[in-house]
C-alpha positions in Angstrom: -70.2 -18.9 56.0 -67.9 -19.2 53.0 -69.0 -18.6 49.4 -68.4 -22.3 48.6 -70.7 -23.4 51.4 -73.4 -20.9 50.4 -73.3 -22.3 46.8 -74.5 -25.6 48.2 -78.2 -24.8 47.9 -80.2 -27.7 46.5 -82.4 -25.6 44.2 -79.7 -23.5 42.6 -79.5 -23.8 38.9 -76.8 -22.7 36.4 -77.2 -19.2 35.1 -76.8 -18.7 31.4 -74.3 -16.0 30.3 -75.4 -13.4 27.9 -74.5 -14.3 24.3 -72.0 -11.4 24.1 -70.3 -12.6 27.3 -69.7 -16.2 26.1 -66.1 -17.2 26.6 -65.0 -20.5 25.1 -62.5 -22.4 27.3 -62.2 -25.8 25.8 -58.6 -26.8 25.2 -57.4 -28.1 21.8 -57.5 -31.6 23.2 -61.2 -31.1 24.3 -62.1 -29.8 20.9 -60.4 -32.7 19.2 -62.2 -35.2 21.5 -65.6 -33.5 20.9 -65.1 -33.6 17.1 -64.3 -37.3 17.4 -67.3 -38.1 19.6 -69.7 -36.2 17.2 -69.0 -38.9 14.6 -70.2 -41.6 17.0 -73.8 -40.6 16.9 -76.4 -40.3 14.0 -78.1 -37.4 15.8 -75.9 -34.6 17.3 -78.1 -34.2 20.3 -77.0 -37.7 21.4 -73.5 -36.2 21.9 -74.7 -33.9 24.7 -74.0 -36.4 27.4 -70.3 -37.0 26.5 -69.8 -33.3 25.7 -70.9 -32.5 29.2 -68.3 -34.8 30.6 -65.7 -33.0 28.6 -67.0 -29.7 29.9 -67.0 -30.9 33.5 -63.4 -31.9 33.1 -62.4 -28.6 31.4 -64.2 -26.5 33.9 -62.6 -28.1 37.0 -65.2 -30.7 37.9 -68.2 -28.4 37.8 -70.7 -27.2 35.2 -71.5 -23.5 35.6 -73.7 -21.8 33.1 -70.7 -20.9 31.0 -69.8 -24.6 30.6 -73.3 -25.5 29.5 -73.4 -22.5 27.1 -70.1 -23.7 25.6 -71.5 -27.2 25.0 -74.6 -25.7 23.4 -72.5 -23.5 21.2 -70.2 -26.2 20.0 -73.1 -28.7 19.3 -75.4 -26.0 17.9 -78.1 -26.8 20.4 -80.1 -24.4 22.6 -78.9 -23.5 26.1 -82.1 -24.8 27.6 -81.8 -28.2 25.9 -78.3 -28.7 27.2 -79.2 -27.4 30.7 -82.1 -29.7 30.8 -79.9 -32.7 30.2 -77.2 -31.5 32.6 -79.6 -30.9 35.5 -81.5 -34.1 35.0 -78.6 -36.4 35.9 -77.0 -36.3 39.3 -73.6 -37.3 37.9 -73.1 -33.8 36.6 -72.3 -31.1 39.2 -74.6 -28.3 38.3 -76.6 -27.2 41.4 -73.6 -26.1 43.3 -69.8 -25.7 42.9 -68.2 -28.8 44.4 -64.9 -29.0 46.3 -61.8 -30.7 45.0 -63.1 -34.0 46.2 -66.8 -35.1 46.5 -67.6 -37.7 49.1 -70.8 -39.5 48.0 -72.1 -41.7 50.8 -74.7 -44.3 49.9 -77.7 -44.2 52.3 -79.9 -47.0 50.9 -81.0 -50.1 52.7 -77.9 -52.3 52.7 -75.7 -49.4 53.7 -78.3 -48.2 56.2 -78.4 -51.6 58.1 -74.6 -51.7 58.0 -73.9 -48.4 59.7 -73.9 -45.7 57.1 -75.5 -43.2 59.5 -72.6 -43.6 61.9 -70.2 -42.9 58.9 -72.3 -39.9 57.9 -72.3 -38.4 61.4 -68.5 -38.9 61.7 -67.9 -37.2 58.3 -70.1 -34.3 59.2 -68.4 -33.8 62.6 -64.9 -34.2 61.1 -65.3 -31.9 58.2 -67.9 -29.5 59.8 -70.3 -29.7 56.8 -73.6 -31.3 56.0 -75.3 -32.7 53.0 -74.4 -30.8 49.8 -72.1 -28.5 51.6 -68.4 -27.7 50.9 -65.6 -27.1 53.4 -64.3 -23.5 53.6 -61.0 -24.5 52.1 -62.7 -25.9 49.0 -61.3 -29.4 49.4 -64.4 -31.5 50.3 -68.1 -31.6 49.3 -70.3 -34.2 51.1 -73.4 -35.7 49.6 -75.8 -38.3 50.8 -76.8 -40.3 47.7 -79.1 -43.1 46.6 -77.9 -46.6 45.8 -74.4 -46.9 44.4 -75.0 -50.4 43.2 -72.2 -51.9 45.4 -74.2 -53.6 48.1 -71.5 -56.2 48.7 -69.3 -53.4 50.0 -71.9 -51.7 52.3 -71.5 -49.2 53.7 -69.9 -47.8 50.6 -68.8 -44.3 49.4 -67.8 -43.1 45.9 -65.0 -40.6 45.5 -64.2 -39.7 41.9 -64.2 -43.0 40.0 -63.3 -45.1 43.1 -65.8 -47.1 45.2 -64.6 -47.5 48.8 -66.1 -50.0 51.2 -67.0 -51.6 53.4 -66.3 -48.4 55.4 -65.5 -47.9 59.1 -64.5 -44.8 61.0 -60.8 -45.5 60.8 -60.9 -46.0 57.0 -62.8 -42.7 56.6 -60.1 -40.9 58.5 -57.4 -42.5 56.4 -59.3 -41.6 53.2 -59.7 -38.0 54.2 -56.0 -37.7 55.1 -55.0 -39.3 51.7 -57.3 -36.9 49.8 -55.9 -33.9 51.6 -52.5 -34.9 50.2 -53.8 -35.5 46.7 -52.9 -32.7 44.3 -55.4 -33.5 41.5 -59.1 -33.1 41.8 -60.9 -36.5 41.9 -63.9 -34.8 40.3 -61.8 -33.9 37.3 -60.2 -37.4 37.3 -63.7 -38.9 37.1 -64.8 -36.8 34.2 -61.5 -37.5 32.4 -62.0 -41.3 32.9 -65.6 -41.2 31.5 -64.4 -39.2 28.5 -61.5 -41.7 27.9 -63.7 -44.8 27.8 -66.0 -43.2 25.1 -63.1 -42.6 22.7 -61.7 -45.2 20.3 -58.0 -46.0 20.7 -57.0 -44.0 17.6 -59.0 -40.9 18.8 -57.1 -40.6 22.1 -54.4 -38.0 22.2 
């Protein structure tokens, strides 16, 4: 079993680096964006959420302990406070290192009655992975998720910032083929999109 697959344990939490080992990786663009976002909030802790999106983009679609520590350092907050926010929300990738593309398949009622389990079984067989596991080549992570709030497109799946549905087996195959040929990480694209909508026009580089 590969390292990426082994990192897919549900209870795994980010590990904080020692203070002397902290390495800051934010780009100049990221620092500029964070400085701009800080001015949007009367309390700096309110900036933790958008700062984590910047970090998720800067760290390749994933928030290891080093990314959380950098956010804490730049916002002058404690590591445990920022980690508590990051691990509370499922939109941040903290519990395991995700692949280049994360396939989030809705498993709630509307999707359930419209065949989501057949889609799930096909994805698991095609990619050779289960819930919260990553393919050995690091391309795909598969997750069964709660309602994606797109019941009109059931069964539906989210990939990056794209909602795809109603799904059938053939559409899943075409999607996977398309993602294999995509050079940029859809997880990074999602984080970049979220950061962009929070910035005023004059704050964007």
